[in-house]
mmCIF entry with sequence, helices, sheets and N, C-alpha, C, O atoms, coordinates in Angstrom:
data_MODEL
# 
_entry.id   MODEL 
# 
_entity.id                         1 
_entity.type                       polymer 
_entity.pdbx_number_of_molecules   1 
# 
_entity_poly.entity_id                      1 
_entity_poly.type                           'polypeptide(L)' 
_entity_poly.nstd_linkage                   no 
_entity_poly.nstd_monomer                   no 
_entity_poly.pdbx_seq_one_letter_code       MKDKKFSPLTIICVIIGICWVVSIVGIGYFISHPEIIGHWFSRLISGFK 
_entity_poly.pdbx_seq_one_letter_code_can   MKDKKFSPLTIICVIIGICWVVSIVGIGYFISHPEIIGHWFSRLISGFK 
_entity_poly.pdbx_strand_id                 A 
# 
loop_
_entity_poly_seq.entity_id 
_entity_poly_seq.num 
_entity_poly_seq.mon_id 
_entity_poly_seq.hetero 
1 1  MET n 
1 2  LYS n 
1 3  ASP n 
1 4  LYS n 
1 5  LYS n 
1 6  PHE n 
1 7  SER n 
1 8  PRO n 
1 9  LEU n 
1 10 THR n 
1 11 ILE n 
1 12 ILE n 
1 13 CYS n 
1 14 VAL n 
1 15 ILE n 
1 16 ILE n 
1 17 GLY n 
1 18 ILE n 
1 19 CYS n 
1 20 TRP n 
1 21 VAL n 
1 22 VAL n 
1 23 SER n 
1 24 ILE n 
1 25 VAL n 
1 26 GLY n 
1 27 ILE n 
1 28 GLY n 
1 29 TYR n 
1 30 PHE n 
1 31 ILE n 
1 32 SER n 
1 33 HIS n 
1 34 PRO n 
1 35 GLU n 
1 36 ILE n 
1 37 ILE n 
1 38 GLY n 
1 39 HIS n 
1 40 TRP n 
1 41 PHE n 
1 42 SER n 
1 43 ARG n 
1 44 LEU n 
1 45 ILE n 
1 46 SER n 
1 47 GLY n 
1 48 PHE n 
1 49 LYS n 
# 
_struct_asym.id          A 
_struct_asym.entity_id   1 
# 
loop_
_struct_conf.conf_type_id 
_struct_conf.id 
_struct_conf.pdbx_PDB_helix_id 
_struct_conf.beg_label_comp_id 
_struct_conf.beg_label_asym_id 
_struct_conf.beg_label_seq_id 
_struct_conf.pdbx_beg_PDB_ins_code 
_struct_conf.end_label_comp_id 
_struct_conf.end_label_asym_id 
_struct_conf.end_label_seq_id 
_struct_conf.pdbx_end_PDB_ins_code 
_struct_conf.beg_auth_comp_id 
_struct_conf.beg_auth_asym_id 
_struct_conf.beg_auth_seq_id 
_struct_conf.end_auth_comp_id 
_struct_conf.end_auth_asym_id 
_struct_conf.end_auth_seq_id 
_struct_conf.pdbx_PDB_helix_class 
_struct_conf.details 
_struct_conf.pdbx_PDB_helix_length 
HELX_P HELX_P1 AA1 PRO A 8  ? SER A 32 ? PRO A 8  SER A 32 1 ? 25 
HELX_P HELX_P2 AA2 PRO A 34 ? PHE A 48 ? PRO A 34 PHE A 48 1 ? 15 
# 
_struct_conf_type.id          HELX_P 
_struct_conf_type.criteria    ? 
_struct_conf_type.reference   ? 
# 
loop_
_atom_site.group_PDB 
_atom_site.id 
_atom_site.type_symbol 
_atom_site.label_atom_id 
_atom_site.label_alt_id 
_atom_site.label_comp_id 
_atom_site.label_asym_id 
_atom_site.label_entity_id 
_atom_site.label_seq_id 
_atom_site.pdbx_PDB_ins_code 
_atom_site.Cartn_x 
_atom_site.Cartn_y 
_atom_site.Cartn_z 
_atom_site.occupancy 
_atom_site.B_iso_or_equiv 
_atom_site.pdbx_formal_charge 
_atom_site.auth_seq_id 
_atom_site.auth_comp_id 
_atom_site.auth_asym_id 
_atom_site.auth_atom_id 
_atom_site.pdbx_PDB_model_num 
ATOM 1   N N  . MET A 1 1  ? 22.798 2.991  25.492  1.00 0.00 ? 1  MET A N  1 
ATOM 2   C CA . MET A 1 1  ? 23.085 4.059  24.464  1.00 0.00 ? 1  MET A CA 1 
ATOM 3   C C  . MET A 1 1  ? 22.048 4.038  23.315  1.00 0.00 ? 1  MET A C  1 
ATOM 4   O O  . MET A 1 1  ? 21.737 2.993  22.743  1.00 0.00 ? 1  MET A O  1 
ATOM 5   N N  . LYS A 1 2  ? 21.562 5.176  23.029  1.00 0.00 ? 2  LYS A N  1 
ATOM 6   C CA . LYS A 1 2  ? 20.541 5.247  21.890  1.00 0.00 ? 2  LYS A CA 1 
ATOM 7   C C  . LYS A 1 2  ? 21.183 5.167  20.573  1.00 0.00 ? 2  LYS A C  1 
ATOM 8   O O  . LYS A 1 2  ? 22.255 5.739  20.373  1.00 0.00 ? 2  LYS A O  1 
ATOM 9   N N  . ASP A 1 3  ? 20.562 4.463  19.631  1.00 0.00 ? 3  ASP A N  1 
ATOM 10  C CA . ASP A 1 3  ? 21.045 4.360  18.352  1.00 0.00 ? 3  ASP A CA 1 
ATOM 11  C C  . ASP A 1 3  ? 20.895 5.689  17.524  1.00 0.00 ? 3  ASP A C  1 
ATOM 12  O O  . ASP A 1 3  ? 19.806 5.960  17.018  1.00 0.00 ? 3  ASP A O  1 
ATOM 13  N N  . LYS A 1 4  ? 21.928 6.478  17.389  1.00 0.00 ? 4  LYS A N  1 
ATOM 14  C CA . LYS A 1 4  ? 21.815 7.755  16.718  1.00 0.00 ? 4  LYS A CA 1 
ATOM 15  C C  . LYS A 1 4  ? 22.523 7.765  15.414  1.00 0.00 ? 4  LYS A C  1 
ATOM 16  O O  . LYS A 1 4  ? 23.480 7.020  15.206  1.00 0.00 ? 4  LYS A O  1 
ATOM 17  N N  . LYS A 1 5  ? 22.061 8.607  14.527  1.00 0.00 ? 5  LYS A N  1 
ATOM 18  C CA . LYS A 1 5  ? 22.615 8.682  13.178  1.00 0.00 ? 5  LYS A CA 1 
ATOM 19  C C  . LYS A 1 5  ? 23.791 9.626  13.120  1.00 0.00 ? 5  LYS A C  1 
ATOM 20  O O  . LYS A 1 5  ? 23.945 10.426 14.043  1.00 0.00 ? 5  LYS A O  1 
ATOM 21  N N  . PHE A 1 6  ? 24.583 9.597  12.164  1.00 0.00 ? 6  PHE A N  1 
ATOM 22  C CA . PHE A 1 6  ? 25.656 10.451 12.006  1.00 0.00 ? 6  PHE A CA 1 
ATOM 23  C C  . PHE A 1 6  ? 25.213 11.959 11.947  1.00 0.00 ? 6  PHE A C  1 
ATOM 24  O O  . PHE A 1 6  ? 24.284 12.321 11.225  1.00 0.00 ? 6  PHE A O  1 
ATOM 25  N N  . SER A 1 7  ? 25.894 12.778 12.709  1.00 0.00 ? 7  SER A N  1 
ATOM 26  C CA . SER A 1 7  ? 25.635 14.115 12.882  1.00 0.00 ? 7  SER A CA 1 
ATOM 27  C C  . SER A 1 7  ? 26.259 14.780 11.487  1.00 0.00 ? 7  SER A C  1 
ATOM 28  O O  . SER A 1 7  ? 27.210 14.234 10.928  1.00 0.00 ? 7  SER A O  1 
ATOM 29  N N  . PRO A 1 8  ? 25.708 15.890 11.011  1.00 0.00 ? 8  PRO A N  1 
ATOM 30  C CA . PRO A 1 8  ? 26.277 16.550 9.869   1.00 0.00 ? 8  PRO A CA 1 
ATOM 31  C C  . PRO A 1 8  ? 27.759 16.960 10.057  1.00 0.00 ? 8  PRO A C  1 
ATOM 32  O O  . PRO A 1 8  ? 28.534 16.981 9.101   1.00 0.00 ? 8  PRO A O  1 
ATOM 33  N N  . LEU A 1 9  ? 28.144 17.301 11.375  1.00 0.00 ? 9  LEU A N  1 
ATOM 34  C CA . LEU A 1 9  ? 29.549 17.579 11.597  1.00 0.00 ? 9  LEU A CA 1 
ATOM 35  C C  . LEU A 1 9  ? 30.399 16.409 11.372  1.00 0.00 ? 9  LEU A C  1 
ATOM 36  O O  . LEU A 1 9  ? 31.488 16.551 10.815  1.00 0.00 ? 9  LEU A O  1 
ATOM 37  N N  . THR A 1 10 ? 29.961 15.194 11.786  1.00 0.00 ? 10 THR A N  1 
ATOM 38  C CA . THR A 1 10 ? 30.752 13.963 11.507  1.00 0.00 ? 10 THR A CA 1 
ATOM 39  C C  . THR A 1 10 ? 30.925 13.629 10.117  1.00 0.00 ? 10 THR A C  1 
ATOM 40  O O  . THR A 1 10 ? 31.977 13.161 9.682   1.00 0.00 ? 10 THR A O  1 
ATOM 41  N N  . ILE A 1 11 ? 29.850 13.876 9.376   1.00 0.00 ? 11 ILE A N  1 
ATOM 42  C CA . ILE A 1 11 ? 29.887 13.592 7.862   1.00 0.00 ? 11 ILE A CA 1 
ATOM 43  C C  . ILE A 1 11 ? 30.833 14.545 7.202   1.00 0.00 ? 11 ILE A C  1 
ATOM 44  O O  . ILE A 1 11 ? 31.599 14.164 6.317   1.00 0.00 ? 11 ILE A O  1 
ATOM 45  N N  . ILE A 1 12 ? 30.784 15.850 7.648   1.00 0.00 ? 12 ILE A N  1 
ATOM 46  C CA . ILE A 1 12 ? 31.643 16.894 7.074   1.00 0.00 ? 12 ILE A CA 1 
ATOM 47  C C  . ILE A 1 12 ? 33.041 16.616 7.374   1.00 0.00 ? 12 ILE A C  1 
ATOM 48  O O  . ILE A 1 12 ? 33.890 16.787 6.499   1.00 0.00 ? 12 ILE A O  1 
ATOM 49  N N  . CYS A 1 13 ? 33.379 16.165 8.641   1.00 0.00 ? 13 CYS A N  1 
ATOM 50  C CA . CYS A 1 13 ? 34.739 15.819 8.979   1.00 0.00 ? 13 CYS A CA 1 
ATOM 51  C C  . CYS A 1 13 ? 35.190 14.552 8.180   1.00 0.00 ? 13 CYS A C  1 
ATOM 52  O O  . CYS A 1 13 ? 36.349 14.477 7.772   1.00 0.00 ? 13 CYS A O  1 
ATOM 53  N N  . VAL A 1 14 ? 34.395 13.680 7.983   1.00 0.00 ? 14 VAL A N  1 
ATOM 54  C CA . VAL A 1 14 ? 34.762 12.456 7.175   1.00 0.00 ? 14 VAL A CA 1 
ATOM 55  C C  . VAL A 1 14 ? 35.078 12.908 5.716   1.00 0.00 ? 14 VAL A C  1 
ATOM 56  O O  . VAL A 1 14 ? 36.070 12.450 5.149   1.00 0.00 ? 14 VAL A O  1 
ATOM 57  N N  . ILE A 1 15 ? 34.311 13.736 5.142   1.00 0.00 ? 15 ILE A N  1 
ATOM 58  C CA . ILE A 1 15 ? 34.411 14.235 3.845   1.00 0.00 ? 15 ILE A CA 1 
ATOM 59  C C  . ILE A 1 15 ? 35.789 15.041 3.635   1.00 0.00 ? 15 ILE A C  1 
ATOM 60  O O  . ILE A 1 15 ? 36.502 14.913 2.639   1.00 0.00 ? 15 ILE A O  1 
ATOM 61  N N  . ILE A 1 16 ? 36.036 15.828 4.643   1.00 0.00 ? 16 ILE A N  1 
ATOM 62  C CA . ILE A 1 16 ? 37.224 16.701 4.594   1.00 0.00 ? 16 ILE A CA 1 
ATOM 63  C C  . ILE A 1 16 ? 38.446 15.802 4.807   1.00 0.00 ? 16 ILE A C  1 
ATOM 64  O O  . ILE A 1 16 ? 39.496 16.096 4.235   1.00 0.00 ? 16 ILE A O  1 
ATOM 65  N N  . GLY A 1 17 ? 38.368 14.662 5.643   1.00 0.00 ? 17 GLY A N  1 
ATOM 66  C CA . GLY A 1 17 ? 39.371 13.774 5.794   1.00 0.00 ? 17 GLY A CA 1 
ATOM 67  C C  . GLY A 1 17 ? 39.790 13.029 4.524   1.00 0.00 ? 17 GLY A C  1 
ATOM 68  O O  . GLY A 1 17 ? 40.961 12.869 4.178   1.00 0.00 ? 17 GLY A O  1 
ATOM 69  N N  . ILE A 1 18 ? 38.701 12.588 3.862   1.00 0.00 ? 18 ILE A N  1 
ATOM 70  C CA . ILE A 1 18 ? 38.874 11.774 2.563   1.00 0.00 ? 18 ILE A CA 1 
ATOM 71  C C  . ILE A 1 18 ? 39.551 12.737 1.507   1.00 0.00 ? 18 ILE A C  1 
ATOM 72  O O  . ILE A 1 18 ? 40.508 12.385 0.818   1.00 0.00 ? 18 ILE A O  1 
ATOM 73  N N  . CYS A 1 19 ? 38.982 13.944 1.450   1.00 0.00 ? 19 CYS A N  1 
ATOM 74  C CA . CYS A 1 19 ? 39.509 14.932 0.472   1.00 0.00 ? 19 CYS A CA 1 
ATOM 75  C C  . CYS A 1 19 ? 40.978 15.271 0.722   1.00 0.00 ? 19 CYS A C  1 
ATOM 76  O O  . CYS A 1 19 ? 41.789 15.497 -0.176  1.00 0.00 ? 19 CYS A O  1 
ATOM 77  N N  . TRP A 1 20 ? 41.248 15.284 2.078   1.00 0.00 ? 20 TRP A N  1 
ATOM 78  C CA . TRP A 1 20 ? 42.696 15.747 2.359   1.00 0.00 ? 20 TRP A CA 1 
ATOM 79  C C  . TRP A 1 20 ? 43.631 14.544 1.925   1.00 0.00 ? 20 TRP A C  1 
ATOM 80  O O  . TRP A 1 20 ? 44.698 14.771 1.353   1.00 0.00 ? 20 TRP A O  1 
ATOM 81  N N  . VAL A 1 21 ? 43.225 13.321 2.198   1.00 0.00 ? 21 VAL A N  1 
ATOM 82  C CA . VAL A 1 21 ? 44.075 12.153 1.913   1.00 0.00 ? 21 VAL A CA 1 
ATOM 83  C C  . VAL A 1 21 ? 44.283 12.063 0.391   1.00 0.00 ? 21 VAL A C  1 
ATOM 84  O O  . VAL A 1 21 ? 45.388 11.959 -0.142  1.00 0.00 ? 21 VAL A O  1 
ATOM 85  N N  . VAL A 1 22 ? 43.036 12.118 -0.286  1.00 0.00 ? 22 VAL A N  1 
ATOM 86  C CA . VAL A 1 22 ? 43.078 12.137 -1.732  1.00 0.00 ? 22 VAL A CA 1 
ATOM 87  C C  . VAL A 1 22 ? 44.020 13.205 -2.389  1.00 0.00 ? 22 VAL A C  1 
ATOM 88  O O  . VAL A 1 22 ? 44.762 12.921 -3.329  1.00 0.00 ? 22 VAL A O  1 
ATOM 89  N N  . SER A 1 23 ? 43.939 14.452 -1.830  1.00 0.00 ? 23 SER A N  1 
ATOM 90  C CA . SER A 1 23 ? 44.796 15.516 -2.411  1.00 0.00 ? 23 SER A CA 1 
ATOM 91  C C  . SER A 1 23 ? 46.278 15.311 -2.112  1.00 0.00 ? 23 SER A C  1 
ATOM 92  O O  . SER A 1 23 ? 47.137 15.646 -2.928  1.00 0.00 ? 23 SER A O  1 
ATOM 93  N N  . ILE A 1 24 ? 46.585 14.727 -0.868  1.00 0.00 ? 24 ILE A N  1 
ATOM 94  C CA . ILE A 1 24 ? 48.010 14.462 -0.559  1.00 0.00 ? 24 ILE A CA 1 
ATOM 95  C C  . ILE A 1 24 ? 48.535 13.447 -1.525  1.00 0.00 ? 24 ILE A C  1 
ATOM 96  O O  . ILE A 1 24 ? 49.626 13.610 -2.072  1.00 0.00 ? 24 ILE A O  1 
ATOM 97  N N  . VAL A 1 25 ? 47.733 12.336 -1.761  1.00 0.00 ? 25 VAL A N  1 
ATOM 98  C CA . VAL A 1 25 ? 48.233 11.327 -2.598  1.00 0.00 ? 25 VAL A CA 1 
ATOM 99  C C  . VAL A 1 25 ? 48.195 11.839 -4.013  1.00 0.00 ? 25 VAL A C  1 
ATOM 100 O O  . VAL A 1 25 ? 49.120 11.520 -4.760  1.00 0.00 ? 25 VAL A O  1 
ATOM 101 N N  . GLY A 1 26 ? 47.221 12.599 -4.454  1.00 0.00 ? 26 GLY A N  1 
ATOM 102 C CA . GLY A 1 26 ? 47.158 13.109 -5.822  1.00 0.00 ? 26 GLY A CA 1 
ATOM 103 C C  . GLY A 1 26 ? 48.354 14.012 -6.161  1.00 0.00 ? 26 GLY A C  1 
ATOM 104 O O  . GLY A 1 26 ? 48.913 13.943 -7.256  1.00 0.00 ? 26 GLY A O  1 
ATOM 105 N N  . ILE A 1 27 ? 48.735 14.869 -5.180  1.00 0.00 ? 27 ILE A N  1 
ATOM 106 C CA . ILE A 1 27 ? 49.834 15.772 -5.392  1.00 0.00 ? 27 ILE A CA 1 
ATOM 107 C C  . ILE A 1 27 ? 51.105 14.965 -5.533  1.00 0.00 ? 27 ILE A C  1 
ATOM 108 O O  . ILE A 1 27 ? 51.927 15.228 -6.411  1.00 0.00 ? 27 ILE A O  1 
ATOM 109 N N  . GLY A 1 28 ? 51.266 13.968 -4.652  1.00 0.00 ? 28 GLY A N  1 
ATOM 110 C CA . GLY A 1 28 ? 52.482 13.161 -4.711  1.00 0.00 ? 28 GLY A CA 1 
ATOM 111 C C  . GLY A 1 28 ? 52.596 12.442 -6.067  1.00 0.00 ? 28 GLY A C  1 
ATOM 112 O O  . GLY A 1 28 ? 53.666 12.305 -6.661  1.00 0.00 ? 28 GLY A O  1 
ATOM 113 N N  . TYR A 1 29 ? 51.368 11.979 -6.524  1.00 0.00 ? 29 TYR A N  1 
ATOM 114 C CA . TYR A 1 29 ? 51.378 11.253 -7.778  1.00 0.00 ? 29 TYR A CA 1 
ATOM 115 C C  . TYR A 1 29 ? 51.712 12.091 -9.000  1.00 0.00 ? 29 TYR A C  1 
ATOM 116 O O  . TYR A 1 29 ? 52.385 11.679 -9.945  1.00 0.00 ? 29 TYR A O  1 
ATOM 117 N N  . PHE A 1 30 ? 51.148 13.379 -8.890  1.00 0.00 ? 30 PHE A N  1 
ATOM 118 C CA . PHE A 1 30 ? 51.258 14.248 -10.034 1.00 0.00 ? 30 PHE A CA 1 
ATOM 119 C C  . PHE A 1 30 ? 52.756 14.790 -10.054 1.00 0.00 ? 30 PHE A C  1 
ATOM 120 O O  . PHE A 1 30 ? 53.253 15.087 -11.140 1.00 0.00 ? 30 PHE A O  1 
ATOM 121 N N  . ILE A 1 31 ? 53.434 14.915 -8.959  1.00 0.00 ? 31 ILE A N  1 
ATOM 122 C CA . ILE A 1 31 ? 54.792 15.340 -8.875  1.00 0.00 ? 31 ILE A CA 1 
ATOM 123 C C  . ILE A 1 31 ? 55.707 14.297 -9.552  1.00 0.00 ? 31 ILE A C  1 
ATOM 124 O O  . ILE A 1 31 ? 56.690 14.629 -10.214 1.00 0.00 ? 31 ILE A O  1 
ATOM 125 N N  . SER A 1 32 ? 55.330 13.030 -9.351  1.00 0.00 ? 32 SER A N  1 
ATOM 126 C CA . SER A 1 32 ? 56.201 11.988 -9.866  1.00 0.00 ? 32 SER A CA 1 
ATOM 127 C C  . SER A 1 32 ? 55.790 11.630 -11.304 1.00 0.00 ? 32 SER A C  1 
ATOM 128 O O  . SER A 1 32 ? 56.526 10.920 -11.989 1.00 0.00 ? 32 SER A O  1 
ATOM 129 N N  . HIS A 1 33 ? 54.517 12.156 -11.814 1.00 0.00 ? 33 HIS A N  1 
ATOM 130 C CA . HIS A 1 33 ? 54.081 11.969 -13.153 1.00 0.00 ? 33 HIS A CA 1 
ATOM 131 C C  . HIS A 1 33 ? 53.645 13.266 -13.794 1.00 0.00 ? 33 HIS A C  1 
ATOM 132 O O  . HIS A 1 33 ? 52.456 13.375 -14.094 1.00 0.00 ? 33 HIS A O  1 
ATOM 133 N N  . PRO A 1 34 ? 54.486 14.268 -14.037 1.00 0.00 ? 34 PRO A N  1 
ATOM 134 C CA . PRO A 1 34 ? 54.122 15.572 -14.462 1.00 0.00 ? 34 PRO A CA 1 
ATOM 135 C C  . PRO A 1 34 ? 53.356 15.583 -15.871 1.00 0.00 ? 34 PRO A C  1 
ATOM 136 O O  . PRO A 1 34 ? 52.631 16.533 -16.167 1.00 0.00 ? 34 PRO A O  1 
ATOM 137 N N  . GLU A 1 35 ? 53.524 14.613 -16.630 1.00 0.00 ? 35 GLU A N  1 
ATOM 138 C CA . GLU A 1 35 ? 52.922 14.612 -17.892 1.00 0.00 ? 35 GLU A CA 1 
ATOM 139 C C  . GLU A 1 35 ? 51.403 14.398 -17.862 1.00 0.00 ? 35 GLU A C  1 
ATOM 140 O O  . GLU A 1 35 ? 50.642 14.789 -18.747 1.00 0.00 ? 35 GLU A O  1 
ATOM 141 N N  . ILE A 1 36 ? 51.037 13.732 -16.747 1.00 0.00 ? 36 ILE A N  1 
ATOM 142 C CA . ILE A 1 36 ? 49.577 13.524 -16.495 1.00 0.00 ? 36 ILE A CA 1 
ATOM 143 C C  . ILE A 1 36 ? 48.757 14.855 -16.210 1.00 0.00 ? 36 ILE A C  1 
ATOM 144 O O  . ILE A 1 36 ? 47.571 14.967 -16.518 1.00 0.00 ? 36 ILE A O  1 
ATOM 145 N N  . ILE A 1 37 ? 49.486 15.832 -15.605 1.00 0.00 ? 37 ILE A N  1 
ATOM 146 C CA . ILE A 1 37 ? 48.810 17.096 -15.366 1.00 0.00 ? 37 ILE A CA 1 
ATOM 147 C C  . ILE A 1 37 ? 48.475 17.712 -16.717 1.00 0.00 ? 37 ILE A C  1 
ATOM 148 O O  . ILE A 1 37 ? 47.329 18.107 -16.933 1.00 0.00 ? 37 ILE A O  1 
ATOM 149 N N  . GLY A 1 38 ? 49.403 17.804 -17.603 1.00 0.00 ? 38 GLY A N  1 
ATOM 150 C CA . GLY A 1 38 ? 49.205 18.428 -18.919 1.00 0.00 ? 38 GLY A CA 1 
ATOM 151 C C  . GLY A 1 38 ? 48.029 17.699 -19.656 1.00 0.00 ? 38 GLY A C  1 
ATOM 152 O O  . GLY A 1 38 ? 47.187 18.350 -20.275 1.00 0.00 ? 38 GLY A O  1 
ATOM 153 N N  . HIS A 1 39 ? 47.991 16.326 -19.574 1.00 0.00 ? 39 HIS A N  1 
ATOM 154 C CA . HIS A 1 39 ? 47.035 15.569 -20.218 1.00 0.00 ? 39 HIS A CA 1 
ATOM 155 C C  . HIS A 1 39 ? 45.590 15.927 -19.656 1.00 0.00 ? 39 HIS A C  1 
ATOM 156 O O  . HIS A 1 39 ? 44.677 16.232 -20.423 1.00 0.00 ? 39 HIS A O  1 
ATOM 157 N N  . TRP A 1 40 ? 45.433 15.874 -18.288 1.00 0.00 ? 40 TRP A N  1 
ATOM 158 C CA . TRP A 1 40 ? 44.290 16.193 -17.697 1.00 0.00 ? 40 TRP A CA 1 
ATOM 159 C C  . TRP A 1 40 ? 43.782 17.578 -17.946 1.00 0.00 ? 40 TRP A C  1 
ATOM 160 O O  . TRP A 1 40 ? 42.619 17.856 -18.237 1.00 0.00 ? 40 TRP A O  1 
ATOM 161 N N  . PHE A 1 41 ? 44.848 18.480 -17.792 1.00 0.00 ? 41 PHE A N  1 
ATOM 162 C CA . PHE A 1 41 ? 44.465 19.944 -17.909 1.00 0.00 ? 41 PHE A CA 1 
ATOM 163 C C  . PHE A 1 41 ? 44.068 20.282 -19.368 1.00 0.00 ? 41 PHE A C  1 
ATOM 164 O O  . PHE A 1 41 ? 43.253 21.192 -19.522 1.00 0.00 ? 41 PHE A O  1 
ATOM 165 N N  . SER A 1 42 ? 44.533 19.676 -20.395 1.00 0.00 ? 42 SER A N  1 
ATOM 166 C CA . SER A 1 42 ? 44.071 19.884 -21.716 1.00 0.00 ? 42 SER A CA 1 
ATOM 167 C C  . SER A 1 42 ? 42.706 19.263 -22.006 1.00 0.00 ? 42 SER A C  1 
ATOM 168 O O  . SER A 1 42 ? 41.918 19.767 -22.806 1.00 0.00 ? 42 SER A O  1 
ATOM 169 N N  . ARG A 1 43 ? 42.476 18.197 -21.349 1.00 0.00 ? 43 ARG A N  1 
ATOM 170 C CA . ARG A 1 43 ? 41.065 17.558 -21.388 1.00 0.00 ? 43 ARG A CA 1 
ATOM 171 C C  . ARG A 1 43 ? 40.087 18.428 -20.685 1.00 0.00 ? 43 ARG A C  1 
ATOM 172 O O  . ARG A 1 43 ? 38.948 18.578 -21.128 1.00 0.00 ? 43 ARG A O  1 
ATOM 173 N N  . LEU A 1 44 ? 40.525 19.032 -19.545 1.00 0.00 ? 44 LEU A N  1 
ATOM 174 C CA . LEU A 1 44 ? 39.547 19.884 -18.767 1.00 0.00 ? 44 LEU A CA 1 
ATOM 175 C C  . LEU A 1 44 ? 39.252 21.162 -19.586 1.00 0.00 ? 44 LEU A C  1 
ATOM 176 O O  . LEU A 1 44 ? 38.113 21.629 -19.610 1.00 0.00 ? 44 LEU A O  1 
ATOM 177 N N  . ILE A 1 45 ? 40.248 21.709 -20.238 1.00 0.00 ? 45 ILE A N  1 
ATOM 178 C CA . ILE A 1 45 ? 40.057 22.949 -20.984 1.00 0.00 ? 45 ILE A CA 1 
ATOM 179 C C  . ILE A 1 45 ? 39.202 22.607 -22.069 1.00 0.00 ? 45 ILE A C  1 
ATOM 180 O O  . ILE A 1 45 ? 38.219 23.313 -22.294 1.00 0.00 ? 45 ILE A O  1 
ATOM 181 N N  . SER A 1 46 ? 39.460 21.597 -22.778 1.00 0.00 ? 46 SER A N  1 
ATOM 182 C CA . SER A 1 46 ? 38.588 21.165 -24.033 1.00 0.00 ? 46 SER A CA 1 
ATOM 183 C C  . SER A 1 46 ? 37.183 20.815 -23.595 1.00 0.00 ? 46 SER A C  1 
ATOM 184 O O  . SER A 1 46 ? 36.223 20.959 -24.352 1.00 0.00 ? 46 SER A O  1 
ATOM 185 N N  . GLY A 1 47 ? 37.074 20.329 -22.296 1.00 0.00 ? 47 GLY A N  1 
ATOM 186 C CA . GLY A 1 47 ? 35.694 20.129 -21.862 1.00 0.00 ? 47 GLY A CA 1 
ATOM 187 C C  . GLY A 1 47 ? 34.867 21.309 -21.581 1.00 0.00 ? 47 GLY A C  1 
ATOM 188 O O  . GLY A 1 47 ? 33.638 21.266 -21.631 1.00 0.00 ? 47 GLY A O  1 
ATOM 189 N N  . PHE A 1 48 ? 35.568 22.412 -21.273 1.00 0.00 ? 48 PHE A N  1 
ATOM 190 C CA . PHE A 1 48 ? 34.913 23.580 -20.949 1.00 0.00 ? 48 PHE A CA 1 
ATOM 191 C C  . PHE A 1 48 ? 34.338 24.374 -22.214 1.00 0.00 ? 48 PHE A C  1 
ATOM 192 O O  . PHE A 1 48 ? 33.373 25.134 -22.130 1.00 0.00 ? 48 PHE A O  1 
ATOM 193 N N  . LYS A 1 49 ? 35.011 24.122 -23.349 1.00 0.00 ? 49 LYS A N  1 
ATOM 194 C CA . LYS A 1 49 ? 34.776 24.845 -24.505 1.00 0.00 ? 49 LYS A CA 1 
ATOM 195 C C  . LYS A 1 49 ? 33.348 24.271 -25.157 1.00 0.00 ? 49 LYS A C  1 
ATOM 196 O O  . LYS A 1 49 ? 32.910 24.753 -26.202 1.00 0.00 ? 49 LYS A O  1 
# 
């Protein structure tokens, strides 16, 4: 077998997989800690100003 590099499709799939896991964990965490959403949301809004 030749030593081949990761194809762009493989990299995209890995990135999507990581993002999917992070979003599932993040949603579950935010549901159990709703005050964190308000804290980060206010920081996000103040960051855009």
